[in-house]
N, C-alpha and C positions, 0 to 999 in steps of 0.2 A: 505491499498501499503506500509502503513511504519512497517507493518509486515512480509509482503511478501518480505520486501529488508532487513531484517535484520534475515531471515530464510535461504536464496538465502549467506547472507555475513557468516553465519554461518558454513551453509556446506561448503561454500569453504574453510574454516577454517579448518573444521574436517577435509576434504579430504587432507590434508595437514600436519595433526596429525598424524591422523589412520595410521596402516599399513593393509594393503585389501591382505586375503591371500583367498577372495570370487573366487571361479573355473571360475564364471558367471559374470566378472569385470574386465575390462580395462578403461587406461585412455585413453578420445578422444584424439587424437592429436589436434592441434592449426590448420591446413589448413583444417581438417575436419568441426572443428566447426565456420571455420568462413563463409561455406559454409551451414551451417545449421542454422546461421544467418543473409542469404544472401534475399535477396531481389524474389528467389525464392520460397521465403513461398507467392507472391502473387500470384502465378501460378494457377490457374487451368487446369489442362492437364488428364481429363476422355478421355478415349480411349487408342489409343495401336502407336506405332512408326508407322509411315508408311510405305508401305511392298518396297518401293522404297529407305528407307533409311534405313530397316533394313537388307537388301541384299544388302547391298553398302561397299566396303572395304573404311574406311574414313582416313586413316592412311595416303593417298598422295592428300589429295583434302585441298583445302585451305576454310576458315569462306565463302569468297566470294562467292565461289564455289557453296559451299551448299546451300546459301541462294538463288543465281539464283536457284536451280534445284527449291529450297522452291518455290517458286514464279510460277514456272512453272506446277510442278507437287501441290504440297500442301498436306495437311492429311486432316484424315477426323477423327478431333475431334471434341468436341462436343462446346469447346470454343477456339477461336484463339488466335491469340498472341502466339502459340507454336513452331513456329519456330525454337527458340532458344535449349525451353528444348528437342525438337525433337535431337538434337545432342547430350545434356547434360545425354539424356538417353541410347541413343545412345553409347556413350563414355563410360557409367556405364554399361554396357551387353560386351563391347569388356573388357574393362579394365581387368573384374574376369575373361573371357575365358583365356585371356594371365597369367592371374596370375596363374589357375588352371593347363595349357596345360602339359604333360608331355609326353613321350615318346612312349606312348597308341595312346593317342588322341590329337591333335592339336588344336588349336585357334578356328579354319573356321567353327570344326566338334559340338564348342560346343553352342548350343544353350541359354538365359539366361534370366529369367523375373524377373527382380528387382522389380516388384511393390508392392510385400507382405511389409507391414510394420513391420511384426512381424518372427520371427524362427516358432512359432505356426501356423499363417496362411499360411505362406509358405507349413507347411506339408497337414495343410489342406485342400489346393486348389490339392495339392499332391494327397492325397487320394478321394477326389472327381475328381479327372479326372479318374483315375483308378480304381475307385471301384464303383456299384452299393451298394445301401442302403442293409445290410443283408451280404454283401462279406465277405469273410474270406479274415483275414489279419493275420499275422504273426509277432509279435514284440515280443522285449525285455522286460520284467518284471519291472515295474518301481521301488520295493526293492532290486531289480539283479541291477541295474546299469542304467536301459531304463529313458522316458522322458513319462509326463503325455499325452503329445498329443501323442503318438505312441499308445494308447488304452487302457490307463487306465478309466474304469468303471466311475470315475469321467467326463471325457470327452468325448465331443461330438463324437468322433471317437466310443469308449467304449459304448457307449450307441445306434448306429444307426449300428454296423458294426458285424460281429462276429468274436471277436479277442482273438488270443491263445499267448501263450506266450513260448519264450526261456525261458534261465536263465547262468547261471554259472555253471562248475561242480564242482567236491569237492577238484578238484586245483586251484578253482577261475580261470580258462577259460570258452570263452564264449563257452556253450553247442554247437558245432558244431553238436553232433550225435543229439540232441535235435531237433533240426531245419532240421536236414535230413529226419529224420523222420514225421515231420509235416507238410514236404513239399512232399514225400510219401504219406501219409493218405490224404491230405487235399486238394493238391493241391489250393493252394490258393491263392489269384487274388494278393495280395501284398506282398511283404516282407518288413519288416524295420527293416534293421541295424545301428547303431549308438548307441551311451548313453550320460547323461547328467554326472553320476559318475560310470563309471569303466574306471580303469583308465590304464588298459592295450591298446597293437595296437589290431586289428580287421582284421581281413586275410580275409580282399574281396574279392580276388581273391578266393578261396577257399569256398566262399558263392555264389559263380557266376558259379562255376564246380558243386554244389552239385543243384543251380536252375535247371541248363543246363540239366544235368541227371536223375533228380526227375521229375522235373514240369517248364520245358521251356514257358510257359505261361504266370508263374508271374513276373511279372514288381518286378523289383528289385529297392528299394529308399535303397538310404545311406543317413542319417540326420548326417551331421559334423556341429553342431551350433557349439560345445566346440572347434572343430577340426581346424576348417577351417582355421586359421592361422598358426598353425600345417601341418598342409597340401601342404599349397600355398608354407610355408620355409621349407619343405622336410624333416623333425622332427620327420613327421608320415604319415604310409603306408598311400593313395592317393586312394579312390572309385575311382576315373575318368578313363575310360575306363576296368570298370567293371560294374559300376551299371548303370542301364535307367535311372533313376534319383536322380538329388542330390540337398539337399537343404540344407541354412546353413544361419548363423546372421553375421554381418561386424563388432560386437563386442565380445567381450569376447575372442579367443589367435587372431582374428581376427585385434585387435587393431584399431577398427575406430568406425563406427556410429554404434546407433541402427536400424537396419533396416534386412528387408532378400531379398531372391537371390533362385530364384529354377532353376536349369541346367538339361536341357535334349539333348538330342545326335541324334535327327532323328528329320526331319520336322515334320511328323505326331505324335509323342509326342511333340514336340514346342506346336502345336494348341490344344491338347488338355488341358495344361497348360493353355496356354495365354484366351482360352473360358472360363473356368472354374474361372480363377482368374478375368480377365470382360468379362462380367457384371453379372454372376455369385453369385460372391462372393463379391468384392470390388466396390467401386466409383473410383472413384479422388484419386489414387495415389499422395503420398505427393511428392513433387517435391523436396523439399531442404532434404531430405531424401534421394533420389537418386542420387542427385548430390553429394550429404559428401558421397551416396557409390562408385562412379566412383573416386573420392580425394584417398578412402578407399585402393580399390583394385591397383589405382597406387602408392598406399606407400607400398602393398605386392609385386609391381616388383622391391622395391631396395635390394639391400647385406643388408642393413642394418635389414631390414624386417627379414629378415633370422638368421641374429647375434641375436636378440629379442629370435624367435620361439627355435634355438638351447639352450638359456639360461635358457627359460622357464624351459623345460624341466630339464636340467641340476637342477634349483633350487631344482623341485621336487622331483628329485632323494636324492641329499645333504639332502633335507631335513627328508624325509623318512629313512632317513640312522641313522638320529640323533633319531628321534622317539624309533627306533629301538634298537637303543645304548641306550636310555634311558630304554628300557623295557616296551615301549607300545607295541601295535601290531596295523598292520595294516591290512583292507581289500582288497584282491588281492593286496599281497602286491609283489612289485615290478612294479613301473608306470614307464611305457613310454611315458607319454603325461603329462597334464599340471596339476592332477590332484592325491591329497596323500586323502586316506579315512581312518582316524584314528577308530576305534573299540573300543568305551569304555570300555562294557561290556569285549571285551576279555584280556583289558589293567587293567581290574581290578578295574576299577575307579567306585564311587559311584553315579555316574551322567549321567542324561540323557540328548541328544544332545539340546535341548533346554536350563537348566541350563550350559552347556559347554559352548553353544557359548554368552550367557548372562552375562558370570563371565569373558568368552575373551573381551567383547567388553569391558566393566569397566574397562578393562585395555589396551584398547588402538589396539586391535587386534581384526580383523574383517575378521568370518567365518560364515559359516552353519552348521546347521544341517542338517541331510541325511539316512533315511533308507538305515538299510541293509539287505542282504538275512534276512529270520525270523522274520523283525520287520512287521507287521499288521497293526501299523498306523502309520501315519506322526507324531500324536501328543506327540507318543514312540518310536523315531528313535532313533537310540543307537549309531549312527555316525555323525562324523561333518567331512563335505568336505573342502579343502583346494585345492587352488589354486595358482599357482605360475606367472602369466601374469604380472599382478601391479609391479612385483617385478622386473622382468626382465625389462621391460620399466624403471624404474628407477634405474636398474644398480646397485642392490643391491649386495655385495658380498659375495663370498663362505663363510666368517667369519660373518658376516651379517645373513646370512639366517640360519645357526649352533646356530646363538644366539638366535633369534627367534624360535625354535625350541627349545631350552633347555629353555626359559622363558615359554615355554605354558605348557613346562617336569612342570616343578615349583609347574607353573598356578594350575595344573588342580590335582594332586599329595596334594594341599594342603585342596582337599575337601572330 
């Protein structure tokens, strides 16, 4: 126990000392952490929110009214004592729907599943809900900006489905022509858009148009794990109103809890998601994560959140400009989100990604290595991925962002 306490204390100090430029990280707010450490950890809520509550508008209901309704109608969760958690899970769903509604789709038409504890599990549930084993899936290739869970050969999806990939064109934009070609020729069951290391905007509307024109039966899945906060904060294009299903996580740019969520926009599709979530893949949901997601989504509806999101993009653009000014090259130059991708080879640096991030870590700067187009193995990755959520949460000034970029330039040039 003494060793555990020391490790926890050391990491608390580490997080205060280091400069976090990891694209997948954010600082969890105090009001979210409070719920994570609450007595919700004592709840086993295997099952689902009861239908009578799921379809209820709770905004104008009092707690006393909801408890009276529970005593009358109950729920079918295996373990009782879930009358309060039912409300909490319902609020998590409603708060997320509110955070992402826009002029194309309103809160009442957004159906949310908050039980997946990770984004990868949310993606797997979605794939299984809409595809049979062996079906064709089209997604972005990993080294071109996609994600492992979108069908890498190393992942369950790549091992059990016929996954075909698109990437980027010669100008570094998503290859929409390739997407259209695959839609025409293959009529895939599912098309996945969204990326983990692609810094430019995604034209969700155009992808919707391509699907409707070339393969109307294809389900359009948008994975916004990395950009959820930017989408909610109106700092990045939203797939809501275009995609058939959207997956996300509550951390990264969403600045909240490490948990996942799935959005659908018809009752039929929502039933498919719920059925595959429980009991097909999951058992009991993690009540504390769902409670924390309710708070995370509530935070995302505040003006302060939008300011952070706009500053995330601004910080990334300032940083990239400084790298370019220093003679470095970036992949997909012209970031429009939280990500900057340093191309070590194109920058003339005699370092691979692993060596570069180790050097930065030794100097209190945290980032991660990343594959770039042309890389064949992650161990030989030639990119470094930087992200700017943490810096925006910490209110780093433009001057400080520039100083960090200059420090990185000097460190890498010395090797």
